[in-house]
PDB file of N, CA, C, O and CB in Angstrom:
ATOM      1  N   MET A   1     156.853  68.580  95.933  1.00  0.00           N
ATOM      2  CA  MET A   1     156.148  68.305  97.161  1.00  0.00           C
ATOM      3  C   MET A   1     156.307  66.845  97.582  1.00  0.00           C
ATOM      4  O   MET A   1     156.612  66.556  98.739  1.00  0.00           O
ATOM      5  CB  MET A   1     154.683  68.650  97.005  1.00  0.00           C
ATOM      6  N   TYR A   2     156.103  65.941  96.648  1.00  0.00           N
ATOM      7  CA  TYR A   2     156.194  64.518  96.988  1.00  0.00           C
ATOM      8  C   TYR A   2     157.604  64.133  97.416  1.00  0.00           C
ATOM      9  O   TYR A   2     157.790  63.248  98.252  1.00  0.00           O
ATOM     10  CB  TYR A   2     155.761  63.661  95.801  1.00  0.00           C
ATOM     11  N   ARG A   3     158.589  64.800  96.840  1.00  0.00           N
ATOM     12  CA  ARG A   3     159.979  64.518  97.204  1.00  0.00           C
ATOM     13  C   ARG A   3     160.207  64.802  98.686  1.00  0.00           C
ATOM     14  O   ARG A   3     160.980  64.097  99.335  1.00  0.00           O
ATOM     15  CB  ARG A   3     160.948  65.356  96.341  1.00  0.00           C
ATOM     16  N   LEU A   4     159.549  65.818  99.228  1.00  0.00           N
ATOM     17  CA  LEU A   4     159.673  66.121 100.655  1.00  0.00           C
ATOM     18  C   LEU A   4     159.144  64.981 101.520  1.00  0.00           C
ATOM     19  O   LEU A   4     159.569  64.812 102.662  1.00  0.00           O
ATOM     20  CB  LEU A   4     158.928  67.413 100.986  1.00  0.00           C
ATOM     21  N   LEU A   5     158.226  64.209 100.976  1.00  0.00           N
ATOM     22  CA  LEU A   5     157.650  63.068 101.688  1.00  0.00           C
ATOM     23  C   LEU A   5     158.389  61.762 101.370  1.00  0.00           C
ATOM     24  O   LEU A   5     157.995  60.690 101.830  1.00  0.00           O
ATOM     25  CB  LEU A   5     156.170  62.926 101.334  1.00  0.00           C
ATOM     26  N   GLY A   6     159.458  61.864 100.582  1.00  0.00           N
ATOM     27  CA  GLY A   6     160.234  60.683 100.225  1.00  0.00           C
ATOM     28  C   GLY A   6     159.606  59.850  99.125  1.00  0.00           C
ATOM     29  O   GLY A   6     159.909  58.663  99.001  1.00  0.00           O
ATOM     30  N   LYS A   7     158.733  60.451  98.324  1.00  0.00           N
ATOM     31  CA  LYS A   7     158.039  59.739  97.248  1.00  0.00           C
ATOM     32  C   LYS A   7     158.543  60.212  95.895  1.00  0.00           C
ATOM     33  O   LYS A   7     159.020  61.337  95.750  1.00  0.00           O
ATOM     34  CB  LYS A   7     156.514  59.941  97.351  1.00  0.00           C
ATOM     35  N   LYS A   8     158.429  59.326  94.902  1.00  0.00           N
ATOM     36  CA  LYS A   8     158.843  59.651  93.541  1.00  0.00           C
ATOM     37  C   LYS A   8     157.659  60.118  92.713  1.00  0.00           C
ATOM     38  O   LYS A   8     156.513  59.750  92.972  1.00  0.00           O
ATOM     39  CB  LYS A   8     159.506  58.444  92.878  1.00  0.00           C
ATOM     40  N   ARG A   9     157.956  60.937  91.711  1.00  0.00           N
ATOM     41  CA  ARG A   9     156.936  61.337  90.741  1.00  0.00           C
ATOM     42  C   ARG A   9     156.636  60.159  89.838  1.00  0.00           C
ATOM     43  O   ARG A   9     157.305  59.128  89.909  1.00  0.00           O
ATOM     44  CB  ARG A   9     157.395  62.567  89.908  1.00  0.00           C
ATOM     45  N   LEU A  10     155.635  60.306  88.991  1.00  0.00           N
ATOM     46  CA  LEU A  10     155.354  59.285  87.983  1.00  0.00           C
ATOM     47  C   LEU A  10     156.544  59.210  87.028  1.00  0.00           C
ATOM     48  O   LEU A  10     157.196  60.218  86.756  1.00  0.00           O
ATOM     49  CB  LEU A  10     154.026  59.600  87.207  1.00  0.00           C
ATOM     50  N   ASP A  11     156.816  58.025  86.530  1.00  0.00           N
ATOM     51  CA  ASP A  11     157.949  57.831  85.622  1.00  0.00           C
ATOM     52  C   ASP A  11     157.762  58.553  84.293  1.00  0.00           C
ATOM     53  O   ASP A  11     158.741  58.933  83.652  1.00  0.00           O
ATOM     54  CB  ASP A  11     158.161  56.354  85.368  1.00  0.00           C
ATOM     55  N   SER A  12     156.535  58.742  83.880  1.00  0.00           N
ATOM     56  CA  SER A  12     156.244  59.334  82.583  1.00  0.00           C
ATOM     57  C   SER A  12     155.519  60.658  82.746  1.00  0.00           C
ATOM     58  O   SER A  12     154.691  60.809  83.645  1.00  0.00           O
ATOM     59  CB  SER A  12     155.415  58.378  81.732  1.00  0.00           C
ATOM     60  N   GLU A  13     155.821  61.603  81.895  1.00  0.00           N
ATOM     61  CA  GLU A  13     155.097  62.878  81.881  1.00  0.00           C
ATOM     62  C   GLU A  13     153.751  62.713  81.173  1.00  0.00           C
ATOM     63  O   GLU A  13     152.836  63.513  81.370  1.00  0.00           O
ATOM     64  CB  GLU A  13     155.943  63.980  81.186  1.00  0.00           C
ATOM     65  N   ALA A  14     153.636  61.668  80.346  1.00  0.00           N
ATOM     66  CA  ALA A  14     152.412  61.436  79.582  1.00  0.00           C
ATOM     67  C   ALA A  14     151.350  60.761  80.446  1.00  0.00           C
ATOM     68  O   ALA A  14     151.663  59.907  81.276  1.00  0.00           O
ATOM     69  CB  ALA A  14     152.707  60.582  78.343  1.00  0.00           C
ATOM     70  N   SER A  15     150.118  61.144  80.246  1.00  0.00           N
ATOM     71  CA  SER A  15     149.012  60.502  80.941  1.00  0.00           C
ATOM     72  C   SER A  15     148.739  59.140  80.315  1.00  0.00           C
ATOM     73  O   SER A  15     149.002  58.938  79.130  1.00  0.00           O
ATOM     74  CB  SER A  15     147.746  61.387  80.899  1.00  0.00           C
ATOM     75  N   PRO A  16     148.214  58.209  81.100  1.00  0.00           N
ATOM     76  CA  PRO A  16     147.870  56.908  80.522  1.00  0.00           C
ATOM     77  C   PRO A  16     146.711  57.042  79.529  1.00  0.00           C
ATOM     78  O   PRO A  16     145.932  57.993  79.587  1.00  0.00           O
ATOM     79  CB  PRO A  16     147.504  55.905  81.635  1.00  0.00           C
ATOM     80  N   ALA A  17     146.618  56.092  78.638  1.00  0.00           N
ATOM     81  CA  ALA A  17     145.527  56.085  77.659  1.00  0.00           C
ATOM     82  C   ALA A  17     144.200  55.839  78.375  1.00  0.00           C
ATOM     83  O   ALA A  17     144.178  55.324  79.493  1.00  0.00           O
ATOM     84  CB  ALA A  17     145.767  55.002  76.564  1.00  0.00           C
ATOM     85  N   VAL A  18     143.118  56.202  77.739  1.00  0.00           N
ATOM     86  CA  VAL A  18     141.792  55.972  78.304  1.00  0.00           C
ATOM     87  C   VAL A  18     141.605  54.473  78.539  1.00  0.00           C
ATOM     88  O   VAL A  18     141.853  53.656  77.652  1.00  0.00           O
ATOM     89  CB  VAL A  18     140.678  56.532  77.364  1.00  0.00           C
ATOM     90  N   GLY A  19     141.166  54.129  79.742  1.00  0.00           N
ATOM     91  CA  GLY A  19     140.978  52.729  80.106  1.00  0.00           C
ATOM     92  C   GLY A  19     142.208  52.087  80.719  1.00  0.00           C
ATOM     93  O   GLY A  19     142.170  50.921  81.112  1.00  0.00           O
ATOM     94  N   GLU A  20     143.303  52.840  80.805  1.00  0.00           N
ATOM     95  CA  GLU A  20     144.548  52.327  81.367  1.00  0.00           C
ATOM     96  C   GLU A  20     144.830  53.024  82.691  1.00  0.00           C
ATOM     97  O   GLU A  20     144.226  54.050  83.006  1.00  0.00           O
ATOM     98  CB  GLU A  20     145.727  52.526  80.380  1.00  0.00           C
ATOM     99  N   ALA A  21     145.760  52.454  83.465  1.00  0.00           N
ATOM    100  CA  ALA A  21     146.101  53.046  84.758  1.00  0.00           C
ATOM    101  C   ALA A  21     147.568  52.806  85.083  1.00  0.00           C
ATOM    102  O   ALA A  21     148.157  51.811  84.660  1.00  0.00           O
ATOM    103  CB  ALA A  21     145.208  52.470  85.872  1.00  0.00           C
ATOM    104  N   ILE A  22     148.143  53.721  85.829  1.00  0.00           N
ATOM    105  CA  ILE A  22     149.461  53.541  86.442  1.00  0.00           C
ATOM    106  C   ILE A  22     149.158  53.276  87.907  1.00  0.00           C
ATOM    107  O   ILE A  22     148.637  54.149  88.600  1.00  0.00           O
ATOM    108  CB  ILE A  22     150.431  54.815  86.233  1.00  0.00           C
ATOM    109  N   VAL A  23     149.478  52.083  88.383  1.00  0.00           N
ATOM    110  CA  VAL A  23     149.108  51.687  89.737  1.00  0.00           C
ATOM    111  C   VAL A  23     150.331  51.374  90.585  1.00  0.00           C
ATOM    112  O   VAL A  23     150.384  51.774  91.747  1.00  0.00           O
ATOM    113  CB  VAL A  23     148.185  50.483  89.699  1.00  0.00           C
ATOM    114  N   LYS A  24     151.304  50.678  90.041  1.00  0.00           N
ATOM    115  CA  LYS A  24     152.461  50.222  90.813  1.00  0.00           C
ATOM    116  C   LYS A  24     153.536  51.297  90.839  1.00  0.00           C
ATOM    117  O   LYS A  24     154.582  51.184  90.200  1.00  0.00           O
ATOM    118  CB  LYS A  24     153.027  48.916  90.227  1.00  0.00           C
ATOM    119  N   SER A  25     153.237  52.347  91.605  1.00  0.00           N
ATOM    120  CA  SER A  25     154.093  53.519  91.695  1.00  0.00           C
ATOM    121  C   SER A  25     153.732  54.245  92.990  1.00  0.00           C
ATOM    122  O   SER A  25     152.718  53.932  93.614  1.00  0.00           O
ATOM    123  CB  SER A  25     153.929  54.457  90.437  1.00  0.00           C
ATOM    124  N   ASP A  26     154.555  55.211  93.396  1.00  0.00           N
ATOM    125  CA  ASP A  26     154.215  56.011  94.576  1.00  0.00           C
ATOM    126  C   ASP A  26     152.942  56.819  94.343  1.00  0.00           C
ATOM    127  O   ASP A  26     152.168  57.046  95.273  1.00  0.00           O
ATOM    128  CB  ASP A  26     155.373  56.950  94.939  1.00  0.00           C
ATOM    129  N   LEU A  27     152.728  57.247  93.116  1.00  0.00           N
ATOM    130  CA  LEU A  27     151.520  57.975  92.721  1.00  0.00           C
ATOM    131  C   LEU A  27     150.763  57.143  91.708  1.00  0.00           C
ATOM    132  O   LEU A  27     151.344  56.278  91.051  1.00  0.00           O
ATOM    133  CB  LEU A  27     151.865  59.378  92.137  1.00  0.00           C
ATOM    134  N   SER A  28     149.500  57.391  91.578  1.00  0.00           N
ATOM    135  CA  SER A  28     148.676  56.655  90.628  1.00  0.00           C
ATOM    136  C   SER A  28     147.961  57.634  89.712  1.00  0.00           C
ATOM    137  O   SER A  28     147.686  58.773  90.092  1.00  0.00           O
ATOM    138  CB  SER A  28     147.659  55.751  91.361  1.00  0.00           C
ATOM    139  N   ASP A  29     147.664  57.180  88.507  1.00  0.00           N
ATOM    140  CA  ASP A  29     146.900  57.981  87.561  1.00  0.00           C
ATOM    141  C   ASP A  29     146.120  57.025  86.681  1.00  0.00           C
ATOM    142  O   ASP A  29     146.627  55.970  86.301  1.00  0.00           O
ATOM    143  CB  ASP A  29     147.826  58.914  86.710  1.00  0.00           C
ATOM    144  N   HIS A  30     144.902  57.384  86.359  1.00  0.00           N
ATOM    145  CA  HIS A  30     144.129  56.588  85.418  1.00  0.00           C
ATOM    146  C   HIS A  30     143.179  57.485  84.653  1.00  0.00           C
ATOM    147  O   HIS A  30     142.816  58.571  85.106  1.00  0.00           O
ATOM    148  CB  HIS A  30     143.357  55.473  86.142  1.00  0.00           C
ATOM    149  N   LYS A  31     142.789  57.015  83.496  1.00  0.00           N
ATOM    150  CA  LYS A  31     141.858  57.748  82.646  1.00  0.00           C
ATOM    151  C   LYS A  31     140.744  56.796  82.236  1.00  0.00           C
ATOM    152  O   LYS A  31     140.974  55.619  81.960  1.00  0.00           O
ATOM    153  CB  LYS A  31     142.578  58.348  81.393  1.00  0.00           C
ATOM    154  N   ARG A  32     139.545  57.331  82.204  1.00  0.00           N
ATOM    155  CA  ARG A  32     138.408  56.582  81.696  1.00  0.00           C
ATOM    156  C   ARG A  32     137.515  57.552  80.958  1.00  0.00           C
ATOM    157  O   ARG A  32     137.577  58.758  81.197  1.00  0.00           O
ATOM    158  CB  ARG A  32     137.636  55.857  82.840  1.00  0.00           C
ATOM    159  N   PRO A  33     136.685  57.045  80.064  1.00  0.00           N
ATOM    160  CA  PRO A  33     135.749  57.941  79.378  1.00  0.00           C
ATOM    161  C   PRO A  33     134.628  58.361  80.336  1.00  0.00           C
ATOM    162  O   PRO A  33     134.538  57.827  81.442  1.00  0.00           O
ATOM    163  CB  PRO A  33     135.156  57.252  78.113  1.00  0.00           C
ATOM    164  N   ASP A  34     133.808  59.267  79.949  1.00  0.00           N
ATOM    165  CA  ASP A  34     132.577  59.622  80.656  1.00  0.00           C
ATOM    166  C   ASP A  34     132.719  60.729  81.681  1.00  0.00           C
ATOM    167  O   ASP A  34     131.952  60.743  82.643  1.00  0.00           O
ATOM    168  CB  ASP A  34     132.046  58.431  81.327  1.00  0.00           C
ATOM    169  N   GLY A  35     133.636  61.642  81.538  1.00  0.00           N
ATOM    170  CA  GLY A  35     133.636  62.840  82.360  1.00  0.00           C
ATOM    171  C   GLY A  35     134.103  62.677  83.790  1.00  0.00           C
ATOM    172  O   GLY A  35     134.810  61.728  84.129  1.00  0.00           O
ATOM    173  N   HIS A  36     133.696  63.621  84.623  1.00  0.00           N
ATOM    174  CA  HIS A  36     134.177  63.715  85.997  1.00  0.00           C
ATOM    175  C   HIS A  36     133.126  63.216  86.981  1.00  0.00           C
ATOM    176  O   HIS A  36     132.285  63.976  87.462  1.00  0.00           O
ATOM    177  CB  HIS A  36     134.566  65.156  86.328  1.00  0.00           C
ATOM    178  N   SER A  37     133.194  61.960  87.257  1.00  0.00           N
ATOM    179  CA  SER A  37     132.339  61.357  88.280  1.00  0.00           C
ATOM    180  C   SER A  37     133.130  60.187  88.865  1.00  0.00           C
ATOM    181  O   SER A  37     134.198  59.841  88.361  1.00  0.00           O
ATOM    182  CB  SER A  37     130.935  60.886  87.684  1.00  0.00           C
ATOM    183  N   VAL A  38     132.622  59.601  89.891  1.00  0.00           N
ATOM    184  CA  VAL A  38     133.294  58.455  90.495  1.00  0.00           C
ATOM    185  C   VAL A  38     132.503  57.211  90.118  1.00  0.00           C
ATOM    186  O   VAL A  38     131.344  57.048  90.498  1.00  0.00           O
ATOM    187  CB  VAL A  38     133.413  58.607  92.058  1.00  0.00           C
ATOM    188  N   GLU A  39     133.157  56.341  89.363  1.00  0.00           N
ATOM    189  CA  GLU A  39     132.511  55.146  88.835  1.00  0.00           C
ATOM    190  C   GLU A  39     133.203  53.892  89.366  1.00  0.00           C
ATOM    191  O   GLU A  39     134.202  53.982  90.079  1.00  0.00           O
ATOM    192  CB  GLU A  39     132.526  55.158  87.295  1.00  0.00           C
ATOM    193  N   ARG A  40     132.680  52.756  89.022  1.00  0.00           N
ATOM    194  CA  ARG A  40     133.242  51.468  89.439  1.00  0.00           C
ATOM    195  C   ARG A  40     134.719  51.346  89.044  1.00  0.00           C
ATOM    196  O   ARG A  40     135.541  50.884  89.835  1.00  0.00           O
ATOM    197  CB  ARG A  40     132.438  50.313  88.820  1.00  0.00           C
ATOM    198  N   PHE A  41     135.044  51.760  87.828  1.00  0.00           N
ATOM    199  CA  PHE A  41     136.422  51.705  87.343  1.00  0.00           C
ATOM    200  C   PHE A  41     137.358  52.464  88.288  1.00  0.00           C
ATOM    201  O   PHE A  41     138.453  51.989  88.593  1.00  0.00           O
ATOM    202  CB  PHE A  41     136.515  52.286  85.917  1.00  0.00           C
ATOM    203  N   ASP A  42     136.930  53.636  88.747  1.00  0.00           N
ATOM    204  CA  ASP A  42     137.747  54.444  89.655  1.00  0.00           C
ATOM    205  C   ASP A  42     138.007  53.692  90.960  1.00  0.00           C
ATOM    206  O   ASP A  42     139.141  53.646  91.437  1.00  0.00           O
ATOM    207  CB  ASP A  42     137.059  55.793  89.945  1.00  0.00           C
ATOM    208  N   TRP A  43     136.967  53.109  91.533  1.00  0.00           N
ATOM    209  CA  TRP A  43     137.117  52.373  92.791  1.00  0.00           C
ATOM    210  C   TRP A  43     138.004  51.152  92.617  1.00  0.00           C
ATOM    211  O   TRP A  43     138.806  50.841  93.497  1.00  0.00           O
ATOM    212  CB  TRP A  43     135.754  51.949  93.326  1.00  0.00           C
ATOM    213  N   LEU A  44     137.872  50.460  91.499  1.00  0.00           N
ATOM    214  CA  LEU A  44     138.727  49.289  91.265  1.00  0.00           C
ATOM    215  C   LEU A  44     140.198  49.694  91.190  1.00  0.00           C
ATOM    216  O   LEU A  44     141.056  49.000  91.735  1.00  0.00           O
ATOM    217  CB  LEU A  44     138.311  48.567  89.967  1.00  0.00           C
ATOM    218  N   LYS A  45     140.494  50.787  90.535  1.00  0.00           N
ATOM    219  CA  LYS A  45     141.879  51.255  90.431  1.00  0.00           C
ATOM    220  C   LYS A  45     142.384  51.759  91.777  1.00  0.00           C
ATOM    221  O   LYS A  45     143.546  51.540  92.119  1.00  0.00           O
ATOM    222  CB  LYS A  45     141.996  52.366  89.375  1.00  0.00           C
ATOM    223  N   PHE A  46     141.532  52.429  92.546  1.00  0.00           N
ATOM    224  CA  PHE A  46     141.920  52.877  93.880  1.00  0.00           C
ATOM    225  C   PHE A  46     142.253  51.679  94.775  1.00  0.00           C
ATOM    226  O   PHE A  46     143.262  51.690  95.479  1.00  0.00           O
ATOM    227  CB  PHE A  46     140.795  53.722  94.512  1.00  0.00           C
ATOM    228  N   LEU A  47     141.407  50.653  94.746  1.00  0.00           N
ATOM    229  CA  LEU A  47     141.646  49.454  95.558  1.00  0.00           C
ATOM    230  C   LEU A  47     142.906  48.715  95.109  1.00  0.00           C
ATOM    231  O   LEU A  47     143.651  48.195  95.939  1.00  0.00           O
ATOM    232  CB  LEU A  47     140.436  48.513  95.484  1.00  0.00           C
ATOM    233  N   GLU A  48     143.141  48.670  93.803  1.00  0.00           N
ATOM    234  CA  GLU A  48     144.366  48.037  93.280  1.00  0.00           C
ATOM    235  C   GLU A  48     145.601  48.796  93.769  1.00  0.00           C
ATOM    236  O   GLU A  48     146.596  48.178  94.149  1.00  0.00           O
ATOM    237  CB  GLU A  48     144.344  47.993  91.722  1.00  0.00           C
ATOM    238  N   PHE A  49     145.544  50.117  93.761  1.00  0.00           N
ATOM    239  CA  PHE A  49     146.634  50.963  94.231  1.00  0.00           C
ATOM    240  C   PHE A  49     146.854  50.737  95.744  1.00  0.00           C
ATOM    241  O   PHE A  49     147.990  50.572  96.190  1.00  0.00           O
ATOM    242  CB  PHE A  49     146.327  52.467  93.933  1.00  0.00           C
ATOM    243  N   ALA A  50     145.773  50.731  96.515  1.00  0.00           N
ATOM    244  CA  ALA A  50     145.879  50.522  97.955  1.00  0.00           C
ATOM    245  C   ALA A  50     146.444  49.140  98.268  1.00  0.00           C
ATOM    246  O   ALA A  50     147.298  49.006  99.144  1.00  0.00           O
ATOM    247  CB  ALA A  50     144.511  50.696  98.621  1.00  0.00           C
ATOM    248  N   GLU A  51     145.982  48.121  97.568  1.00  0.00           N
ATOM    249  CA  GLU A  51     146.480  46.768  97.786  1.00  0.00           C
ATOM    250  C   GLU A  51     147.974  46.667  97.494  1.00  0.00           C
ATOM    251  O   GLU A  51     148.721  46.017  98.225  1.00  0.00           O
ATOM    252  CB  GLU A  51     145.712  45.779  96.918  1.00  0.00           C
ATOM    253  N   TYR A  52     148.395  47.316  96.420  1.00  0.00           N
ATOM    254  CA  TYR A  52     149.813  47.326  96.062  1.00  0.00           C
ATOM    255  C   TYR A  52     150.650  47.898  97.212  1.00  0.00           C
ATOM    256  O   TYR A  52     151.694  47.342  97.553  1.00  0.00           O
ATOM    257  CB  TYR A  52     150.041  48.147  94.769  1.00  0.00           C
ATOM    258  N   HIS A  53     150.201  48.993  97.803  1.00  0.00           N
ATOM    259  CA  HIS A  53     150.975  49.641  98.877  1.00  0.00           C
ATOM    260  C   HIS A  53     150.845  48.940 100.216  1.00  0.00           C
ATOM    261  O   HIS A  53     151.784  48.971 101.012  1.00  0.00           O
ATOM    262  CB  HIS A  53     150.541  51.075  99.031  1.00  0.00           C
ATOM    263  N   LEU A  54     149.732  48.320 100.486  1.00  0.00           N
ATOM    264  CA  LEU A  54     149.543  47.630 101.753  1.00  0.00           C
ATOM    265  C   LEU A  54     150.310  46.304 101.804  1.00  0.00           C
ATOM    266  O   LEU A  54     150.597  45.806 102.892  1.00  0.00           O
ATOM    267  CB  LEU A  54     148.062  47.384 101.989  1.00  0.00           C
ATOM    268  N   GLN A  55     150.640  45.733 100.660  1.00  0.00           N
ATOM    269  CA  GLN A  55     151.364  44.473 100.614  1.00  0.00           C
ATOM    270  C   GLN A  55     152.870  44.660 100.631  1.00  0.00           C
ATOM    271  O   GLN A  55     153.606  43.675 100.691  1.00  0.00           O
ATOM    272  CB  GLN A  55     150.968  43.705  99.394  1.00  0.00           C
ATOM    273  N   GLN A  56     153.340  45.875 100.582  1.00  0.00           N
ATOM    274  CA  GLN A  56     154.801  46.120 100.561  1.00  0.00           C
ATOM    275  C   GLN A  56     155.383  45.993 101.943  1.00  0.00           C
ATOM    276  O   GLN A  56     156.589  46.163 102.123  1.00  0.00           O
ATOM    277  CB  GLN A  56     155.120  47.511  99.994  1.00  0.00           C
TER     278      GLN A  56
END
């Protein structure tokens, strides 16, 4: 699907470790402990991802 939009998949098939994130890519992924909710960590990674793409 992403290829149709001219975007690349993540370089790795493996998910990042808990507390880590893949940000400088066409797609982003991050893991944190504490289940499925939206926390400060999530927003910080989202903003980092957005900043990376807006500065290109």
